[in-house]
N, C-alpha and C positions, 0 to 999 in steps of 0.2 A: 504494500499499500504506500502510495506517496501522497504528500499533501504540501500545500503552500502555506508557510508559516504566516505570511501577511494576511491570507484569507482567515486563518484561525484567529488572528488577533483582531479581526474585524467583527467576529461573533460577539453577540451581547455577553456581558459579564456572566450572567447565570449559565449560559451555555458553555462558556470557557471553564467555569467551575465544575460543571458536570463532566467535561472532558478530562479535566485534571484528576478528578475523583476516579473516573474509569481507568485512566492510565495508572494512577497510584494503586488501585485495586488489582490491576493485572500484574504489577510489579510485586505486590505483596503475596501473590500466589506462588512465587518462586524465590523465597528469601535466600535459598542456598546459592543463588547466582550473584548475590550482593556480597561484596568484600567490604569489611570494615578496617579502618585504620586504627592505630592505637588510641587517638584522641576520641573517635567515635565509641570505641568499646568503653573507655573511661566514662564518657558521658552517659551511655546507656546503663552502666553499673550505678553511677550516681543517681540516675532517675529511678532505677529499680529500688535502690536503698531508700530513697525519699518516699516512694510509693509504699513500701513495706512499713515504714514508720508511721505514715498517715495516709491510708488508702482512700479516705473520704475527702482529701484536700482538693482533688481535681474534679473534672467533669467527664462523663462518658462521651464518646464520639457521637452517638445518636442525639444527645442533648446539645452538644456544640453545634452540630449540623442543623438541628431544628431551630436553634435560636439565631444562627447566623445566616441560614439559607432559606428558612421557612419551610424546611422539609422534615420528614420525620418518618 
């Protein structure tokens, strides 16, 4: 598949967000293909430790998406 980036950038923001979400979901389906550098591993470890200390501090993705995109 080929696409023209200038055409994508002309899409309405809501459509571009849906496109980004679809791309991200497709990437998340194959995490083994992503390599992490040391800084990324350290940051993930830091975030996981923060979550374990206070799992109620953040918001779920469905809640964030609903409040920011009016979706749910």
